[in-house]
PyMOL Python script that loads the backbone (N, CA, C, O; Angstrom):
from pymol import cmd

cmd.read_pdbstr("""\
ATOM      1  N   MET A   1      24.372  46.311  -3.514  1.00  0.00           N
ATOM      2  CA  MET A   1      23.166  45.532  -3.639  1.00  0.00           C
ATOM      3  C   MET A   1      23.394  44.175  -2.977  1.00  0.00           C
ATOM      4  O   MET A   1      24.462  43.577  -3.114  1.00  0.00           O
ATOM      5  N   GLN A   2      22.379  43.698  -2.257  1.00  0.00           N
ATOM      6  CA  GLN A   2      22.503  42.433  -1.547  1.00  0.00           C
ATOM      7  C   GLN A   2      22.263  41.263  -2.480  1.00  0.00           C
ATOM      8  O   GLN A   2      21.461  41.341  -3.411  1.00  0.00           O
ATOM      9  N   ASN A   3      22.967  40.183  -2.216  1.00  0.00           N
ATOM     10  CA  ASN A   3      22.761  38.955  -2.974  1.00  0.00           C
ATOM     11  C   ASN A   3      21.713  38.129  -2.223  1.00  0.00           C
ATOM     12  O   ASN A   3      22.052  37.367  -1.317  1.00  0.00           O
ATOM     13  N   PHE A   4      20.463  38.280  -2.597  1.00  0.00           N
ATOM     14  CA  PHE A   4      19.352  37.614  -1.906  1.00  0.00           C
ATOM     15  C   PHE A   4      18.777  36.518  -2.784  1.00  0.00           C
ATOM     16  O   PHE A   4      18.441  36.747  -3.946  1.00  0.00           O
ATOM     17  N   GLN A   5      18.666  35.319  -2.213  1.00  0.00           N
ATOM     18  CA  GLN A   5      18.057  34.212  -2.954  1.00  0.00           C
ATOM     19  C   GLN A   5      16.649  33.989  -2.426  1.00  0.00           C
ATOM     20  O   GLN A   5      16.441  33.879  -1.218  1.00  0.00           O
ATOM     21  N   ALA A   6      15.699  33.924  -3.323  1.00  0.00           N
ATOM     22  CA  ALA A   6      14.306  33.748  -2.923  1.00  0.00           C
ATOM     23  C   ALA A   6      14.040  32.316  -2.472  1.00  0.00           C
ATOM     24  O   ALA A   6      13.167  32.086  -1.635  1.00  0.00           O
ATOM     25  N   PHE A   7      14.766  31.369  -3.005  1.00  0.00           N
ATOM     26  CA  PHE A   7      14.545  29.966  -2.675  1.00  0.00           C
ATOM     27  C   PHE A   7      15.774  29.405  -1.972  1.00  0.00           C
ATOM     28  O   PHE A   7      16.894  29.830  -2.255  1.00  0.00           O
ATOM     29  N   PRO A   8      15.581  28.463  -1.066  1.00  0.00           N
ATOM     30  CA  PRO A   8      16.753  27.870  -0.410  1.00  0.00           C
ATOM     31  C   PRO A   8      17.603  27.107  -1.419  1.00  0.00           C
ATOM     32  O   PRO A   8      17.136  26.721  -2.491  1.00  0.00           O
ATOM     33  N   SER A   9      18.835  26.903  -1.054  1.00  0.00           N
ATOM     34  CA  SER A   9      19.752  26.217  -1.957  1.00  0.00           C
ATOM     35  C   SER A   9      19.369  24.745  -2.065  1.00  0.00           C
ATOM     36  O   SER A   9      18.556  24.239  -1.292  1.00  0.00           O
ATOM     37  N   TYR A  10      19.965  24.077  -3.030  1.00  0.00           N
ATOM     38  CA  TYR A  10      19.670  22.665  -3.234  1.00  0.00           C
ATOM     39  C   TYR A  10      20.112  21.827  -2.046  1.00  0.00           C
ATOM     40  O   TYR A  10      19.510  20.791  -1.764  1.00  0.00           O
ATOM     41  N   ASP A  11      21.150  22.258  -1.348  1.00  0.00           N
ATOM     42  CA  ASP A  11      21.602  21.515  -0.177  1.00  0.00           C
ATOM     43  C   ASP A  11      20.523  21.480   0.903  1.00  0.00           C
ATOM     44  O   ASP A  11      20.303  20.444   1.531  1.00  0.00           O
ATOM     45  N   MET A  12      19.865  22.587   1.113  1.00  0.00           N
ATOM     46  CA  MET A  12      18.793  22.647   2.109  1.00  0.00           C
ATOM     47  C   MET A  12      17.611  21.777   1.681  1.00  0.00           C
ATOM     48  O   MET A  12      16.993  21.107   2.508  1.00  0.00           O
ATOM     49  N   LYS A  13      17.305  21.794   0.391  1.00  0.00           N
ATOM     50  CA  LYS A  13      16.205  20.968  -0.102  1.00  0.00           C
ATOM     51  C   LYS A  13      16.537  19.494   0.062  1.00  0.00           C
ATOM     52  O   LYS A  13      15.680  18.707   0.463  1.00  0.00           O
ATOM     53  N   ASP A  14      17.779  19.108  -0.245  1.00  0.00           N
ATOM     54  CA  ASP A  14      18.188  17.715  -0.087  1.00  0.00           C
ATOM     55  C   ASP A  14      18.119  17.282   1.369  1.00  0.00           C
ATOM     56  O   ASP A  14      17.695  16.167   1.671  1.00  0.00           O
ATOM     57  N   MET A  15      18.538  18.170   2.273  1.00  0.00           N
ATOM     58  CA  MET A  15      18.465  17.846   3.692  1.00  0.00           C
ATOM     59  C   MET A  15      17.016  17.675   4.133  1.00  0.00           C
ATOM     60  O   MET A  15      16.715  16.788   4.931  1.00  0.00           O
ATOM     61  N   ALA A  16      16.126  18.503   3.631  1.00  0.00           N
ATOM     62  CA  ALA A  16      14.710  18.411   3.986  1.00  0.00           C
ATOM     63  C   ALA A  16      14.109  17.118   3.448  1.00  0.00           C
ATOM     64  O   ALA A  16      13.308  16.478   4.129  1.00  0.00           O
ATOM     65  N   VAL A  17      14.482  16.731   2.245  1.00  0.00           N
ATOM     66  CA  VAL A  17      13.975  15.486   1.665  1.00  0.00           C
ATOM     67  C   VAL A  17      14.475  14.291   2.465  1.00  0.00           C
ATOM     68  O   VAL A  17      13.707  13.372   2.750  1.00  0.00           O
ATOM     69  N   MET A  18      15.749  14.294   2.828  1.00  0.00           N
ATOM     70  CA  MET A  18      16.292  13.190   3.624  1.00  0.00           C
ATOM     71  C   MET A  18      15.632  13.124   4.995  1.00  0.00           C
ATOM     72  O   MET A  18      15.343  12.034   5.489  1.00  0.00           O
ATOM     73  N   TYR A  19      15.391  14.276   5.614  1.00  0.00           N
ATOM     74  CA  TYR A  19      14.729  14.318   6.914  1.00  0.00           C
ATOM     75  C   TYR A  19      13.308  13.768   6.803  1.00  0.00           C
ATOM     76  O   TYR A  19      12.877  12.989   7.653  1.00  0.00           O
ATOM     77  N   GLY A  20      12.583  14.165   5.769  1.00  0.00           N
ATOM     78  CA  GLY A  20      11.226  13.665   5.570  1.00  0.00           C
ATOM     79  C   GLY A  20      11.203  12.171   5.314  1.00  0.00           C
ATOM     80  O   GLY A  20      10.341  11.463   5.833  1.00  0.00           O
ATOM     81  N   ALA A  21      12.142  11.688   4.521  1.00  0.00           N
ATOM     82  CA  ALA A  21      12.206  10.247   4.253  1.00  0.00           C
ATOM     83  C   ALA A  21      12.536   9.478   5.522  1.00  0.00           C
ATOM     84  O   ALA A  21      11.991   8.399   5.754  1.00  0.00           O
ATOM     85  N   ASN A  22      13.414  10.018   6.336  1.00  0.00           N
ATOM     86  CA  ASN A  22      13.770   9.374   7.596  1.00  0.00           C
ATOM     87  C   ASN A  22      12.561   9.322   8.535  1.00  0.00           C
ATOM     88  O   ASN A  22      12.309   8.296   9.168  1.00  0.00           O
ATOM     89  N   MET A  23      11.826  10.411   8.625  1.00  0.00           N
ATOM     90  CA  MET A  23      10.632  10.445   9.471  1.00  0.00           C
ATOM     91  C   MET A  23       9.581   9.462   8.970  1.00  0.00           C
ATOM     92  O   MET A  23       8.946   8.772   9.769  1.00  0.00           O
ATOM     93  N   LEU A  24       9.394   9.394   7.670  1.00  0.00           N
ATOM     94  CA  LEU A  24       8.423   8.473   7.096  1.00  0.00           C
ATOM     95  C   LEU A  24       8.817   7.026   7.364  1.00  0.00           C
ATOM     96  O   LEU A  24       7.969   6.196   7.693  1.00  0.00           O
ATOM     97  N   SER A  25      10.091   6.732   7.223  1.00  0.00           N
ATOM     98  CA  SER A  25      10.575   5.377   7.458  1.00  0.00           C
ATOM     99  C   SER A  25      10.387   4.973   8.912  1.00  0.00           C
ATOM    100  O   SER A  25       9.943   3.859   9.191  1.00  0.00           O
ATOM    101  N   SER A  26      10.716   5.855   9.834  1.00  0.00           N
ATOM    102  CA  SER A  26      10.568   5.513  11.252  1.00  0.00           C
ATOM    103  C   SER A  26       9.093   5.369  11.614  1.00  0.00           C
ATOM    104  O   SER A  26       8.742   4.506  12.419  1.00  0.00           O
ATOM    105  N   GLY A  27       8.234   6.188  11.042  1.00  0.00           N
ATOM    106  CA  GLY A  27       6.792   6.060  11.299  1.00  0.00           C
ATOM    107  C   GLY A  27       6.240   4.768  10.748  1.00  0.00           C
ATOM    108  O   GLY A  27       5.405   4.125  11.385  1.00  0.00           O
ATOM    109  N   ARG A  28       6.700   4.378   9.560  1.00  0.00           N
ATOM    110  CA  ARG A  28       6.236   3.127   8.952  1.00  0.00           C
ATOM    111  C   ARG A  28       6.682   1.934   9.795  1.00  0.00           C
ATOM    112  O   ARG A  28       5.916   0.990   9.989  1.00  0.00           O
ATOM    113  N   ASP A  29       7.924   1.974  10.298  1.00  0.00           N
ATOM    114  CA  ASP A  29       8.416   0.891  11.148  1.00  0.00           C
ATOM    115  C   ASP A  29       7.605   0.789  12.432  1.00  0.00           C
ATOM    116  O   ASP A  29       7.299  -0.311  12.892  1.00  0.00           O
ATOM    117  N   MET A  30       7.259   1.929  13.006  1.00  0.00           N
ATOM    118  CA  MET A  30       6.476   1.930  14.238  1.00  0.00           C
ATOM    119  C   MET A  30       5.079   1.360  13.998  1.00  0.00           C
ATOM    120  O   MET A  30       4.579   0.584  14.813  1.00  0.00           O
ATOM    121  N   VAL A  31       4.453   1.735  12.899  1.00  0.00           N
ATOM    122  CA  VAL A  31       3.117   1.204  12.582  1.00  0.00           C
ATOM    123  C   VAL A  31       3.177  -0.295  12.340  1.00  0.00           C
ATOM    124  O   VAL A  31       2.314  -1.030  12.819  1.00  0.00           O
ATOM    125  N   ASN A  32       4.189  -0.765  11.599  1.00  0.00           N
ATOM    126  CA  ASN A  32       4.317  -2.199  11.357  1.00  0.00           C
ATOM    127  C   ASN A  32       4.499  -2.962  12.656  1.00  0.00           C
ATOM    128  O   ASN A  32       3.931  -4.042  12.819  1.00  0.00           O
ATOM    129  N   GLN A  33       5.275  -2.425  13.578  1.00  0.00           N
ATOM    130  CA  GLN A  33       5.497  -3.094  14.852  1.00  0.00           C
ATOM    131  C   GLN A  33       4.198  -3.158  15.653  1.00  0.00           C
ATOM    132  O   GLN A  33       3.892  -4.192  16.248  1.00  0.00           O
ATOM    133  N   GLU A  34       3.437  -2.076  15.675  1.00  0.00           N
ATOM    134  CA  GLU A  34       2.174  -2.074  16.425  1.00  0.00           C
ATOM    135  C   GLU A  34       1.150  -3.020  15.806  1.00  0.00           C
ATOM    136  O   GLU A  34       0.406  -3.684  16.529  1.00  0.00           O
ATOM    137  N   VAL A  35       1.106  -3.088  14.490  1.00  0.00           N
ATOM    138  CA  VAL A  35       0.168  -3.997  13.827  1.00  0.00           C
ATOM    139  C   VAL A  35       0.519  -5.439  14.140  1.00  0.00           C
ATOM    140  O   VAL A  35      -0.369  -6.257  14.378  1.00  0.00           O
ATOM    141  N   LYS A  36       1.811  -5.761  14.142  1.00  0.00           N
ATOM    142  CA  LYS A  36       2.230  -7.125  14.453  1.00  0.00           C
ATOM    143  C   LYS A  36       1.893  -7.513  15.881  1.00  0.00           C
ATOM    144  O   LYS A  36       1.697  -8.695  16.164  1.00  0.00           O
ATOM    145  N   ASN A  37       1.821  -6.555  16.781  1.00  0.00           N
ATOM    146  CA  ASN A  37       1.464  -6.866  18.160  1.00  0.00           C
ATOM    147  C   ASN A  37       0.003  -7.271  18.298  1.00  0.00           C
ATOM    148  O   ASN A  37      -0.325  -8.079  19.168  1.00  0.00           O
ATOM    149  N   TYR A  38      -0.874  -6.739  17.474  1.00  0.00           N
ATOM    150  CA  TYR A  38      -2.302  -6.961  17.637  1.00  0.00           C
ATOM    151  C   TYR A  38      -2.904  -7.920  16.617  1.00  0.00           C
ATOM    152  O   TYR A  38      -3.938  -8.531  16.891  1.00  0.00           O
ATOM    153  N   ILE A  39      -2.290  -8.066  15.460  1.00  0.00           N
ATOM    154  CA  ILE A  39      -2.871  -8.895  14.398  1.00  0.00           C
ATOM    155  C   ILE A  39      -1.864  -9.963  13.995  1.00  0.00           C
ATOM    156  O   ILE A  39      -0.720  -9.649  13.666  1.00  0.00           O
ATOM    157  N   LYS A  40      -2.281 -11.209  14.018  1.00  0.00           N
ATOM    158  CA  LYS A  40      -1.426 -12.309  13.575  1.00  0.00           C
ATOM    159  C   LYS A  40      -1.497 -12.398  12.054  1.00  0.00           C
ATOM    160  O   LYS A  40      -2.586 -12.412  11.480  1.00  0.00           O
ATOM    161  N   MET A  41      -0.344 -12.458  11.407  1.00  0.00           N
ATOM    162  CA  MET A  41      -0.301 -12.499   9.949  1.00  0.00           C
ATOM    163  C   MET A  41      -0.887 -13.795   9.402  1.00  0.00           C
ATOM    164  O   MET A  41      -1.436 -13.803   8.301  1.00  0.00           O
ATOM    165  N   SER A  42      -0.781 -14.879  10.144  1.00  0.00           N
ATOM    166  CA  SER A  42      -1.345 -16.146   9.658  1.00  0.00           C
ATOM    167  C   SER A  42      -2.863 -16.060   9.541  1.00  0.00           C
ATOM    168  O   SER A  42      -3.451 -16.696   8.665  1.00  0.00           O
ATOM    169  N   ARG A  43      -3.500 -15.288  10.406  1.00  0.00           N
ATOM    170  CA  ARG A  43      -4.955 -15.123  10.322  1.00  0.00           C
ATOM    171  C   ARG A  43      -5.344 -14.290   9.108  1.00  0.00           C
ATOM    172  O   ARG A  43      -6.372 -14.549   8.483  1.00  0.00           O
ATOM    173  N   LEU A  44      -4.528 -13.289   8.767  1.00  0.00           N
ATOM    174  CA  LEU A  44      -4.815 -12.475   7.589  1.00  0.00           C
ATOM    175  C   LEU A  44      -4.570 -13.245   6.301  1.00  0.00           C
ATOM    176  O   LEU A  44      -5.294 -13.056   5.324  1.00  0.00           O
ATOM    177  N   GLN A  45      -3.563 -14.108   6.283  1.00  0.00           N
ATOM    178  CA  GLN A  45      -3.264 -14.871   5.079  1.00  0.00           C
ATOM    179  C   GLN A  45      -4.429 -15.776   4.693  1.00  0.00           C
ATOM    180  O   GLN A  45      -4.628 -16.044   3.508  1.00  0.00           O
ATOM    181  N   TYR A  46      -5.193 -16.245   5.654  1.00  0.00           N
ATOM    182  CA  TYR A  46      -6.357 -17.080   5.360  1.00  0.00           C
ATOM    183  C   TYR A  46      -7.375 -16.313   4.524  1.00  0.00           C
ATOM    184  O   TYR A  46      -7.962 -16.872   3.598  1.00  0.00           O
ATOM    185  N   TYR A  47      -7.588 -15.043   4.839  1.00  0.00           N
ATOM    186  CA  TYR A  47      -8.591 -14.251   4.137  1.00  0.00           C
ATOM    187  C   TYR A  47      -8.101 -13.723   2.799  1.00  0.00           C
ATOM    188  O   TYR A  47      -8.921 -13.436   1.927  1.00  0.00           O
ATOM    189  N   PHE A  48      -6.816 -13.587   2.609  1.00  0.00           N
ATOM    190  CA  PHE A  48      -6.284 -13.017   1.385  1.00  0.00           C
ATOM    191  C   PHE A  48      -5.552 -14.035   0.524  1.00  0.00           C
ATOM    192  O   PHE A  48      -4.784 -13.656  -0.360  1.00  0.00           O
ATOM    193  N   ALA A  49      -5.777 -15.310   0.766  1.00  0.00           N
ATOM    194  CA  ALA A  49      -5.129 -16.349  -0.026  1.00  0.00           C
ATOM    195  C   ALA A  49      -5.916 -16.532  -1.328  1.00  0.00           C
ATOM    196  O   ALA A  49      -7.014 -17.087  -1.320  1.00  0.00           O
ATOM    197  N   VAL A  50      -5.362 -16.072  -2.419  1.00  0.00           N
ATOM    198  CA  VAL A  50      -5.983 -16.249  -3.730  1.00  0.00           C
ATOM    199  C   VAL A  50      -4.975 -16.926  -4.643  1.00  0.00           C
ATOM    200  O   VAL A  50      -3.765 -16.746  -4.506  1.00  0.00           O
ATOM    201  N   ASP A  51      -5.499 -17.704  -5.573  1.00  0.00           N
ATOM    202  CA  ASP A  51      -4.622 -18.368  -6.528  1.00  0.00           C
ATOM    203  C   ASP A  51      -5.148 -18.096  -7.934  1.00  0.00           C
ATOM    204  O   ASP A  51      -6.146 -17.398  -8.111  1.00  0.00           O
ATOM    205  N   GLY A  52      -4.474 -18.648  -8.915  1.00  0.00           N
ATOM    206  CA  GLY A  52      -4.816 -18.395 -10.315  1.00  0.00           C
ATOM    207  C   GLY A  52      -6.239 -18.770 -10.694  1.00  0.00           C
ATOM    208  O   GLY A  52      -6.944 -17.947 -11.278  1.00  0.00           O
ATOM    209  N   PRO A  53      -6.692 -19.993 -10.380  1.00  0.00           N
ATOM    210  CA  PRO A  53      -8.066 -20.368 -10.743  1.00  0.00           C
ATOM    211  C   PRO A  53      -9.127 -19.482 -10.080  1.00  0.00           C
ATOM    212  O   PRO A  53     -10.144 -19.173 -10.701  1.00  0.00           O
ATOM    213  N   TYR A  54      -8.904 -19.078  -8.852  1.00  0.00           N
ATOM    214  CA  TYR A  54      -9.860 -18.197  -8.178  1.00  0.00           C
ATOM    215  C   TYR A  54      -9.976 -16.862  -8.920  1.00  0.00           C
ATOM    216  O   TYR A  54     -11.081 -16.378  -9.163  1.00  0.00           O
ATOM    217  N   VAL A  55      -8.848 -16.279  -9.273  1.00  0.00           N
ATOM    218  CA  VAL A  55      -8.843 -15.000  -9.993  1.00  0.00           C
ATOM    219  C   VAL A  55      -9.475 -15.167 -11.365  1.00  0.00           C
ATOM    220  O   VAL A  55     -10.240 -14.306 -11.799  1.00  0.00           O
ATOM    221  N   ARG A  56      -9.170 -16.261 -12.056  1.00  0.00           N
ATOM    222  CA  ARG A  56      -9.742 -16.498 -13.377  1.00  0.00           C
ATOM    223  C   ARG A  56     -11.266 -16.611 -13.294  1.00  0.00           C
ATOM    224  O   ARG A  56     -11.973 -16.053 -14.133  1.00  0.00           O
ATOM    225  N   ASN A  57     -11.775 -17.326 -12.295  1.00  0.00           N
ATOM    226  CA  ASN A  57     -13.226 -17.456 -12.155  1.00  0.00           C
ATOM    227  C   ASN A  57     -13.889 -16.124 -11.834  1.00  0.00           C
ATOM    228  O   ASN A  57     -14.966 -15.826 -12.351  1.00  0.00           O
ATOM    229  N   LYS A  58     -13.256 -15.326 -10.989  1.00  0.00           N
ATOM    230  CA  LYS A  58     -13.832 -14.019 -10.658  1.00  0.00           C
ATOM    231  C   LYS A  58     -13.814 -13.076 -11.868  1.00  0.00           C
ATOM    232  O   LYS A  58     -14.772 -12.333 -12.087  1.00  0.00           O
ATOM    233  N   LEU A  59     -12.735 -13.103 -12.648  1.00  0.00           N
ATOM    234  CA  LEU A  59     -12.692 -12.266 -13.850  1.00  0.00           C
ATOM    235  C   LEU A  59     -13.711 -12.723 -14.887  1.00  0.00           C
ATOM    236  O   LEU A  59     -14.322 -11.901 -15.569  1.00  0.00           O
ATOM    237  N   LYS A  60     -13.891 -14.028 -15.001  1.00  0.00           N
ATOM    238  CA  LYS A  60     -14.886 -14.551 -15.929  1.00  0.00           C
ATOM    239  C   LYS A  60     -16.282 -14.101 -15.508  1.00  0.00           C
ATOM    240  O   LYS A  60     -17.100 -13.734 -16.352  1.00  0.00           O
ATOM    241  N   LEU A  61     -16.551 -14.130 -14.214  1.00  0.00           N
ATOM    242  CA  LEU A  61     -17.846 -13.670 -13.711  1.00  0.00           C
ATOM    243  C   LEU A  61     -18.022 -12.171 -13.932  1.00  0.00           C
ATOM    244  O   LEU A  61     -19.128 -11.710 -14.215  1.00  0.00           O
ATOM    245  N   LEU A  62     -16.943 -11.413 -13.805  1.00  0.00           N
ATOM    246  CA  LEU A  62     -17.004  -9.972 -13.987  1.00  0.00           C
ATOM    247  C   LEU A  62     -17.233  -9.585 -15.446  1.00  0.00           C
ATOM    248  O   LEU A  62     -18.044  -8.708 -15.741  1.00  0.00           O
ATOM    249  N   PHE A  63     -16.511 -10.245 -16.361  1.00  0.00           N
ATOM    250  CA  PHE A  63     -16.606  -9.876 -17.778  1.00  0.00           C
ATOM    251  C   PHE A  63     -17.761 -10.552 -18.513  1.00  0.00           C
ATOM    252  O   PHE A  63     -18.246 -10.023 -19.513  1.00  0.00           O
ATOM    253  N   PHE A  64     -18.206 -11.705 -18.034  1.00  0.00           N
ATOM    254  CA  PHE A  64     -19.299 -12.427 -18.678  1.00  0.00           C
ATOM    255  C   PHE A  64     -20.373 -12.788 -17.659  1.00  0.00           C
ATOM    256  O   PHE A  64     -20.576 -13.969 -17.381  1.00  0.00           O
ATOM    257  N   PRO A  65     -21.064 -11.803 -17.099  1.00  0.00           N
ATOM    258  CA  PRO A  65     -22.071 -12.118 -16.068  1.00  0.00           C
ATOM    259  C   PRO A  65     -23.278 -12.867 -16.640  1.00  0.00           C
ATOM    260  O   PRO A  65     -23.955 -13.598 -15.916  1.00  0.00           O
ATOM    261  N   PHE A  66     -23.545 -12.687 -17.928  1.00  0.00           N
ATOM    262  CA  PHE A  66     -24.694 -13.359 -18.532  1.00  0.00           C
ATOM    263  C   PHE A  66     -24.451 -14.853 -18.689  1.00  0.00           C
ATOM    264  O   PHE A  66     -25.409 -15.616 -18.810  1.00  0.00           O
ATOM    265  N   ALA A  67     -23.210 -15.287 -18.689  1.00  0.00           N
ATOM    266  CA  ALA A  67     -22.890 -16.710 -18.832  1.00  0.00           C
ATOM    267  C   ALA A  67     -22.930 -17.444 -17.494  1.00  0.00           C
ATOM    268  O   ALA A  67     -22.809 -18.668 -17.457  1.00  0.00           O
ATOM    269  N   HIS A  68     -23.099 -16.708 -16.398  1.00  0.00           N
ATOM    270  CA  HIS A  68     -23.112 -17.305 -15.072  1.00  0.00           C
ATOM    271  C   HIS A  68     -24.500 -17.863 -14.794  1.00  0.00           C
ATOM    272  O   HIS A  68     -25.491 -17.137 -14.872  1.00  0.00           O
ATOM    273  N   SER A  69     -24.571 -19.119 -14.478  1.00  0.00           N
ATOM    274  CA  SER A  69     -25.873 -19.731 -14.198  1.00  0.00           C
ATOM    275  C   SER A  69     -26.141 -19.657 -12.706  1.00  0.00           C
ATOM    276  O   SER A  69     -25.306 -20.037 -11.885  1.00  0.00           O
ATOM    277  N   VAL A  70     -27.331 -19.157 -12.373  1.00  0.00           N
ATOM    278  CA  VAL A  70     -27.739 -19.048 -10.985  1.00  0.00           C
ATOM    279  C   VAL A  70     -28.796 -20.115 -10.732  1.00  0.00           C
ATOM    280  O   VAL A  70     -29.814 -20.169 -11.422  1.00  0.00           O
ATOM    281  N   SER A  71     -28.550 -20.949  -9.754  1.00  0.00           N
ATOM    282  CA  SER A  71     -29.512 -22.012  -9.449  1.00  0.00           C
ATOM    283  C   SER A  71     -30.590 -21.454  -8.552  1.00  0.00           C
ATOM    284  O   SER A  71     -30.297 -20.880  -7.503  1.00  0.00           O
ATOM    285  N   LYS A  72     -31.835 -21.619  -8.954  1.00  0.00           N
ATOM    286  CA  LYS A  72     -32.983 -21.161  -8.150  1.00  0.00           C
ATOM    287  C   LYS A  72     -33.628 -22.384  -7.552  1.00  0.00           C
ATOM    288  O   LYS A  72     -34.048 -23.303  -8.255  1.00  0.00           O
ATOM    289  N   THR A  73     -33.696 -22.374  -6.251  1.00  0.00           N
ATOM    290  CA  THR A  73     -34.273 -23.529  -5.556  1.00  0.00           C
ATOM    291  C   THR A  73     -35.548 -23.193  -4.884  1.00  0.00           C
ATOM    292  O   THR A  73     -36.161 -24.056  -4.255  1.00  0.00           O
TER     293      THR A  73
END
""", "prot")
cmd.dss("prot")
cmd.show_as("cartoon", "prot")
cmd.util.cbc("prot")
cmd.orient("prot")
């Protein structure tokens, strides 16, 4: 009777996982490099600069919309 394994051994699975992680890492590095060529990070930081008071005011507006006064002119 033949000794047949239906699933690959753990060594093969580990090699496949390492290969996939390596491919993912190299792809991520390539995307980061291409993004840096076209988009300046200083320009993005302007749009995503948030601090504590800004977040607190937005959460207050979200949880208590009835307390927000809207000026009608």
